[in-house]
C-alpha positions in Angstrom: -9.2 -26.1 5.8 -12.0 -24.5 7.8 -11.9 -23.8 11.6 -15.0 -25.0 13.3 -16.2 -22.8 16.2 -15.4 -25.4 18.8 -12.3 -27.0 17.1 -9.0 -27.5 19.0 -7.2 -25.5 16.3 -9.5 -22.6 16.8 -9.1 -22.7 20.6 -5.3 -22.7 20.0 -5.6 -19.6 17.8 -7.6 -17.8 20.5 -5.0 -18.7 23.1 -2.1 -17.6 20.9 -3.8 -14.4 19.9 -4.4 -13.5 23.5 -0.9 -14.4 24.6 0.6 -12.2 21.9 -1.2 -9.1 23.0 1.1 -8.5 25.9 4.2 -9.9 24.2 4.0 -7.8 21.1 2.0 -4.7 22.3 0.0 -5.2 19.1 -3.8 -5.3 19.7 -4.6 -8.8 18.3 -7.8 -10.5 19.0 -9.9 -13.3 17.5 -13.4 -13.2 16.3 -15.9 -13.1 19.1 -18.8 -14.6 17.2 -17.3 -18.1 16.8 -17.1 -17.8 13.0 -14.3 -19.5 11.0 -11.9 -17.9 8.5 -13.8 -16.4 5.6 -13.5 -18.4 2.4 -14.7 -17.4 -1.1 -15.1 -19.5 -4.2 -12.8 -19.5 -7.2 -15.4 -18.7 -9.9 -14.0 -21.0 -12.6 -14.2 -24.0 -10.4 -16.2 -23.3 -7.2 -13.2 -24.4 -5.0 -13.3 -22.4 -1.8 -10.2 -20.4 -1.0 -9.3 -18.8 2.4 -9.6 -15.0 2.1 -6.3 -14.2 3.9 -3.0 -15.5 2.4 0.6 -14.6 2.4 2.9 -12.7 0.0 6.6 -13.4 -0.1 8.2 -10.5 -1.9 11.3 -9.4 -0.1 10.3 -11.0 3.2 11.1 -14.6 2.1 14.3 -13.6 0.2 16.6 -15.0 2.9 19.5 -17.4 3.3 19.7 -20.8 5.0 20.5 -19.8 8.5 18.0 -20.9 11.2 17.9 -17.3 12.5 16.5 -16.2 9.1 14.3 -19.2 8.4 12.7 -20.1 11.7 10.4 -17.1 11.9 9.3 -17.8 8.3 8.5 -21.4 9.1 6.4 -20.2 12.0 4.6 -17.9 9.7 3.7 -20.8 7.3 2.7 -23.0 10.2 0.4 -20.3 11.6 -1.1 -19.6 8.1 -1.9 -23.3 7.4 -2.7 -24.2 11.0 -5.4 -21.6 11.3 -7.3 -22.0 8.1 -5.2 -20.2 5.5 -3.5 -21.7 2.5 -2.5 -19.2 -0.2 1.2 -18.5 -0.6 2.2 -16.2 -3.5 5.8 -16.1 -4.8 7.8 -15.5 -7.9 11.2 -15.9 -9.6 11.4 -12.1 -9.2 11.5 -12.5 -5.4 15.1 -13.7 -5.2 15.4 -16.8 -3.1 11.7 -16.8 -2.0 10.7 -19.8 -4.1 13.4 -22.0 -2.7 12.7 -20.9 0.8 9.0 -21.6 0.5 9.7 -25.0 -1.1 12.3 -26.0 1.5 10.2 -24.9 4.5 7.0 -26.4 3.2 8.3 -29.8 2.1 10.7 -30.4 5.0 8.0 -29.7 7.5 5.0 -31.5 6.0 3.2 -28.3 4.9 3.2 -28.8 1.2 -0.3 -30.4 0.9 -1.8 -27.6 3.0 -0.5 -24.7 0.8 -2.3 -23.3 -2.3 0.9 -22.5 -4.2 0.9 -19.5 -6.5 4.0 -18.4 -8.5 4.7 -16.6 -11.7 6.5 -16.6 -15.0 8.6 -13.4 -15.5 10.7 -13.5 -18.6 10.4 -13.1 -22.4 10.2 -15.9 -25.0 8.4 -19.2 -25.0 11.4 -21.5 -24.2 12.7 -19.1 -21.6 9.3 -19.1 -20.0 9.1 -22.9 -20.0 12.6 -23.2 -18.5 11.7 -20.7 -15.8 8.5 -22.4 -14.8 10.2 -25.8 -14.7 12.9 -24.2 -12.4 10.2 -22.9 -10.2 8.7 -26.3 -9.9 12.1 -27.7 -8.9 12.7 -25.0 -6.3 9.2 -25.4 -4.9 9.6 -29.1 -4.8 6.4 -29.9 -6.7 5.2 -31.3 -10.0 1.9 -29.4 -9.9 1.5 -25.7 -9.1 -1.9 -24.5 -8.1 -1.7 -21.1 -9.8 0.7 -19.9 -12.4 0.5 -16.2 -13.2 2.1 -14.0 -15.8 4.1 -11.5 -13.7 3.5 -7.9 -14.6 2.1 -8.9 -18.0 5.7 -9.6 -19.3 5.3 -11.2 -22.8 1.9 -12.3 -21.8 0.7 -13.1 -25.3 3.5 -15.7 -25.6 3.1 -17.2 -22.1 -0.7 -17.5 -22.1 -0.6 -20.3 -24.7 2.0 -22.2 -22.6 -0.1 -21.8 -19.5 -3.2 -23.1 -21.2 -1.3 -26.2 -22.4 0.2 -26.8 -18.9 -3.3 -26.5 -17.5 -4.6 -29.1 -19.9 -1.7 -31.4 -19.0 -2.4 -30.9 -15.2 0.9 -29.2 -14.5 -0.9 -26.2 -13.2 -4.5 -26.0 -11.9 -5.2 -22.3 -12.6 -3.8 -19.5 -14.7 -3.8 -15.8 -14.3 -2.1 -12.4 -14.8 -0.7 -9.9 -12.4 0.4 -6.3 -11.9 1.0 -3.9 -9.0 0.4 -0.4 -10.5 -2.7 1.6 -11.4 -1.3 2.7 -14.7 -1.4 -1.0 -15.8 -5.1 -1.3 -15.2 -6.2 -0.5 -18.8 -4.0 -3.4 -20.0 -5.3 -5.7 -17.3 -8.8 -4.9 -18.2 -8.3 -5.5 -21.9 -6.8 -8.9 -21.2 -9.5 -9.8 -18.7 -12.2 -9.0 -21.4 -10.3 -10.9 -24.1 -9.0 -14.0 -22.4 -10.4 -16.8 -20.3 -8.6 -16.3 -17.0 -9.0 -18.0 -13.6 -7.3 -15.3 -11.6 -6.1 -11.7 -11.8 -3.8 -10.2 -9.2 -3.8 -6.5 -8.7 -3.1 -3.7 -6.2 -6.1 -2.5 -4.1 -6.1 -0.7 -0.8 -8.1 1.8 1.3 -5.7 4.5 0.0 -5.7 3.4 -3.6 -9.2 2.1 -4.4 -9.0 2.6 -8.2 -9.5 -1.1 -8.9 -13.1 -0.9 -7.7 -13.9 1.5 -10.6 -13.6 -1.0 -13.4 -11.4 -4.0 -12.7 -13.3 -5.5 -9.8 -16.7 -5.3 -11.6 -15.1 -6.8 -14.7 -13.6 -9.7 -12.7 -17.1 -10.3 -11.1 -18.8 -10.2 -14.5 -16.2 -12.5 -16.2 -15.9 -15.0 -13.3 -12.3 -14.2 -12.5 -10.9 -14.7 -9.0 -9.0 -11.7 -7.5 -5.9 -11.8 -5.5 -5.1 -8.4 -3.9 -1.5 -7.3 -3.4 -0.1 -4.2 -1.6 -3.1 -3.8 0.8 -0.9 -1.8 3.1 0.6 0.3 0.4 4.1 -0.9 1.4 3.5 0.4 4.9 2.1 3.8 3.9 -1.1 3.2 5.8 0.8 2.6 9.0 2.7 5.8 8.6 -0.6 7.7 8.3 -2.1 6.3 11.5 1.1 6.2 13.6 0.1 7.4 17.1 -3.7 7.2 16.4 -6.0 4.9 18.3 -8.6 2.9 16.6 -12.0 4.6 16.9 -14.4 3.0 19.3 -16.9 2.2 16.5 -14.5 -0.3 14.9 -15.3 -2.7 17.8 -18.6 -3.6 16.2 -16.5 -4.9 13.3 -14.2 -6.8 15.7 -11.2 -4.8 14.4 -8.3 -4.8 16.9 -5.5 -3.4 14.8 -4.9 -1.0 11.9 -3.8 -3.9 9.8 -7.2 -5.6 10.3 -8.8 -2.2 9.6 -7.2 -2.1 6.2 -7.7 -5.8 5.3 -11.4 -5.8 6.3 -11.9 -2.8 4.1 -10.5 -4.7 1.1 -12.3 -8.0 1.9 -15.6 -6.1 2.1 -15.6 -6.0 -1.6 -17.3 -9.3 -2.7 -15.2 -9.4 -5.9 -12.1 -9.9 -3.8 -11.2 -13.6 -3.4 -8.1 -13.3 -1.2 -5.7 -10.7 0.1 -2.0 -11.5 0.3 -0.1 -9.1 2.6 3.6 -10.1 3.0 5.1 -10.6 6.4 8.1 -12.4 8.0 6.7 -11.9 11.5 4.5 -14.6 13.1 2.6 -12.0 15.2 1.7 -10.1 12.1 0.5 -13.3 10.4 -1.8 -14.0 13.2 -3.1 -10.4 13.1 -3.7 -10.6 9.4 -5.7 -13.8 9.8 -7.9 -12.0 12.2 -9.2 -9.9 9.3 -10.8 -13.0 7.9 -12.9 -13.5 11.1 -16.1 -11.8 12.1 -18.2 -9.2 10.3 -17.1 -7.1 7.4 -18.0 -3.4 6.9 -21.1 -2.4 4.9 -20.8 0.3 2.3 -21.4 3.2 4.7 -18.9 1.8 7.2 -16.3 1.4 4.4 -16.7 5.0 3.4 -16.3 6.1 7.0 -13.2 4.0 7.2 -11.7 5.4 4.0 -12.4 9.0 5.0 -10.7 8.4 8.4 -7.5 7.4 6.6 -7.6 9.9 3.8 -7.9 12.7 6.3 -5.3 11.3 8.7 
C-alpha cells in the first residue's frame, strides 16, 4: 500500500501526527515534501516492500485482556493504515504469534500484513510441526516469509523451506541472527545458498553489517530486514537530555528514533527496518522515518559521530 500525497489516509496521518505531539511530548512530524512511505524491492521477485515494519519480540507477548491487546491492535492499524505491512514474529516470542494472528484476523487486517515468522527448533519433523503450529496460531495457510531463527539447524530446515516454497505454503525464505559474532556464519550461508531474505542487526552504534554482509546481500540479490536498530534502547540512553541538532531539520527528522532509523535506511542494501513497539505513538514516529529525504554519506558520518561521542 502506498500513500499518495493528496490521499485521505495521508491527510489522516498528518492530522494524527500533529495531534500526538502535544499528547505524548514526543516530537513527531510527517514528511513536508508530500512523499509517500519509502518502499524497496525484494530482489528475488521485484515486489515492493514498505521500508518500515514492526518487530514483535517481547512487546506482543501478552495475554487476552483488552487492556493488553487494544494498544497492540492500534499499532497494527497504524502500521497498515499508513503504508506499512511487514510484521515479524517467531515461536521464540512467547504468545506473539497468537496475538498477531488474533488481532489481524479478527479485525480484517490479515490481507494487509506481510507476515514473517521463523522456525526455531532442531530436526526436520520438529521443524515441520512448529511451522504448521505457527500457521495455525497466525490463522493463515500461507506465510509470506519463513526464516530460520538464529541459524538453528539451518542445514536441515533449508530443504523444508525450499519444498514449502515450491508448494506455495511460503512465499519467501530466509535466515536470521541478532549478534555480530554470527556474521561469519551468515555470510557463508548467503554465499552458498539461494536466499530471498537475511535478517540481521544493524544500527548507528553497531554498523558492522555494512563491512561485508550488506555488500554480499546486494551482490547476491538478498533482501535485508534489520533488527535491533535502537540497540534495545541503548541509543536513547546515550541521547537522553540532548536536543536534536538544527541541521537534522533538512532531513525532516523530528525524533531520535527517526534519526536512528533514517541512518539505517540510508544504506540502499537495507530493504526494511523492524523496530519493535507496543505504543501507537512510537509506531507513528517510526513510520515517519520512511518519509522524506535520507542522509547522504557525509551526513551519515556526521550522525554517527554525534552518537558515538554522546
